[in-house]
N, C-alpha and C positions, 0 to 999 in steps of 0.2 A: 176520494179521488174524483168522483163525478161532480162534486161541488166546485172543485178547483177548475175543472174543465169548463163549467158553465160560467165561471167568473172571467175566463179569458175571452177577450174580444178581439177577433182578427182585424187587422188594419191593412195588411198587404198579403195577397196570395199569388204566388208564382207557380204556374202549373205547366211543367215540362216545356220551359221557354227556350226557344232557339232564336238567336239574333245573328243575322248574316249581313255583312257589308259586301257591296259589289263595287269593285274598283275597275274603272275603264282603262283599257290598254291603249295601244297605239295602232289600232287596226287600220286597214286601207280605207281611204275615203273619209277620214276623220273630219276634214274641214267641209265636207259636203252636207248641206241641209237635207237633201234627199236621202243620203246614206244614213244620217242620224235618225231621221224619221223612220226609216225601215228598221233600224236597230231597235227603236222603241217598240214598234208594233210587233216585232218578232224576237223580243229580247230573250225569252227562255229557249227558243229554238236556235238562236244564233250566238249564244254567249261565248262559246269557244271560238267561233269563227271571227267574232268582232273583238276579241281580246279582253273580254270581261272576266275578271278573276273574282271568285267568291272567297271571302274571309269569314269563316264560321267563328264568330267572336264569343258567343255563349251557346252552350250545348246542353239541352235537356235539363235545365236548372229548375228545381222545385223547392219551395219553402213556404212557411206560413209565419208572418210576423204578427205580434200581438200588442195591444195598447199597453203603454208603460215600459216597453222594452227599448234598450239602447243596443243596437246590433252593429258590430264592426265587420267591415268587409276587407279581407286581407288577401294577399297573393302577390307573386312576383310580377314584374312589369309585363304588360300585355296579357294578363290573365283574364281580363274582361270585367274588372270591378267597376270602372267608370261607365262602361257600356251598359251594364246591368242597372246602374243607378239612373242613367238617363232614360232607360226603358220604363222603370218604375215611375219616373216623373212624367211619362207620356211624351217624351221628346224623340224617342226612337220606336219604330214599329217592330213588332216581333214577327219572325218568319213562321214559326209554329208555336203552338201552345197559347197561353193567355196570362195576363197580369190583371188582377182585380184589386182595387184600392177602396177603402172606406174613408171618404173625405178627399181633400185636395192635397197631393204631395207638393212640397216646395223644395226645389233643388238649389243648393248653395254650393258653388264652386269658386276656387280662388280666381278663376278667369271669368266669372260672371261679370258681364259688362254693364256698367252704369254709363254716364255721359262724361267723357274726359274733359270737355270744355266747360262743364258746369262746376260750381263750387261744391265742396263737400256738403255744405248746408243744403243746397238745392237737391243734391243727390240723396240725402237722407229722406227728403219729402218724396222724391221720385220713386225711390226704392220702396218706401212704405206704402205709397199708393198702388204700386205694382203688386204688392202682396195682399191688397184688399183692405188696408187700414184707412180710416177716415183721416182728414186733415186734423181734426180735433185730437184723435188718438196719437198721431205723430207728434203734434205740438206738445202733448202731455209727456211723451217719452223722449223728446228730442235731446234734452240735456243728458239723460241717462245713456242714450246711444253714443253721444260724443264722448262722455266720460269713460264708458266701457271700452271704446276703441282705443283710447289713449293717444289719439293723433294730435291732441292739443297740448300734450305734456311738455313739448319743447317749442311752443309757438302757436300762433293762431292759425293753424293750417286749415281749419274747417272753412275758413272764408276764401281759401285759394282754390283754383281749378284742380280737379282730381288728376289731370295730366302732370301736375307738378309733384304728385305723391310718389314715394317709392312703392315698389310692388307690395312690400309688407304692409305699409300704411293703408293702401287700397284694399288689401285682403282683410285687414282688421276691421275697416269701416264696413265692408260688405257683410262680414259675419255679425257685426254689432247691429246692423239694420235688420238682418234676417232673424236674429235672436230676440228682437224686441217684441215679436209677436208669438203667441202660442200657435203651434201648427198641428194639424192632424197627423201628417207624416213629414218630417224634416230630413232631407237628404244632404249630407255634408261631404264634399269631396276635397280632402286634404286641407281644409281650412285651419286645422289646429297646427299645421306644420309651419305656419308663419308667426312672426312675433317672438317676443322673449318668453321666458318661462312664466313670468307673472301673468301675461295675457293668456297663455295656454291654460293656466290654473283657473282664471276667470271664465274662460270658454268651457272648460270641463264642468265647472260648477253650474254654469247656465244650462248646459245640456241635461244635467241631473234635474234641474228645475223644470225644464221642458217636458221631461218624462212624466213628472208628477201632474202637470197641468194640461198636457196635451196627449198626443198619441204615441207615435213611435219615432225614434231617431236612428238613422243609418249613418255610419261614419266610415268613409274610405280613408285609410291612412297607412303609411309605411312606418309610422312611429308606434312601435309595439307598446311603449309606455303609455301613450295616450289611449290606446285601445284598452289596456289593462285598467287605467284610471277611470275610464268612461263607460265601458260596455260590459254587460253581463252575459252576452252571447256573441259568438263570432261565426261568420260564414267564410270559409276558405275556398277561394276559386283558384284553379290552376289550369291553364290552357283552355279556359272557357267552361270547365266542368266543376261542379260543386264537389270538392274533395272531402270536406268535413263541415259539419254543422253541430255546434254544441257549446257548452260553457266556455267562457273566455280562456281560462287557464289551461283547460284540456286541449283546446284547439291550438293555442299559441305554443304550447309545449311541443306538439307534433310539427307545427310549422317551422319553429326555430330549429328543430332537429333536421328538417328537410332542407332548410336554407343554410344551415351551419352558423346561424346567427346566435351564437352563445358567447357569453363573456369568457375569455380565456382565464384559466386559473393562474393565480400569481405564482411566478417562478420562485422556487426556493432560493434563498440567498446562499451564495457559495461559502463554504466553510473556510475560515481563515486559520491557517496553521498557527498554533500557539507556540511561543518560544519554550524550549526545553528548560 
């Protein structure tokens, strides 16, 4: 048992993490620069008076992720999944607690913006450079990225501006760019929900490869099948709280019972009266 523990290398540690959004209301003097400055200087003392509303999106969440794991994040809408992912990526501050990472997390979301006026080809290079790849590395993997995305299957779309792409085409290209590099921690937000089943299978296979060569993969998805096919562990968030953390099938079984997301049993065929 001790040997197994020594072999596990932590990549992400979340220690009693709270994440709070502050939403500005329509308090008096909203258009006054002086009033705005006063609200900033006295924010905590005047939150109620100025109409600032707190939204406690993530509440006291703790977990440890290890190298080689693929971890699914599930929960009903508004449960805090994407918020937690952004905090792990360092894009959102935590109110209380702390998040520690070994290496640089990379967040991939279907809304991750490249440059709409640039061609797909230019965006491949732009995205690769943004992830820290050299031009030589991008050039070596360029055709693999295009082929993986499948956006050229019905024409030479890679030479067209990305603003001409459908949302699914853009999402597939973003995933393909991100998946071209081995990551310490790769955070994927709903990327597998786009594209046909063939692309989803390629994506799931690539995630399994990333687990072998890199660190940890986190996947936020409402598609339980993708979670089952890809992840060996699941974190279930509900109303900002970590409700369950464990093996994929165990957690999904409880989650599906909670949401009622079970396949209905086939109704028995009505009996047909036989002639006497």
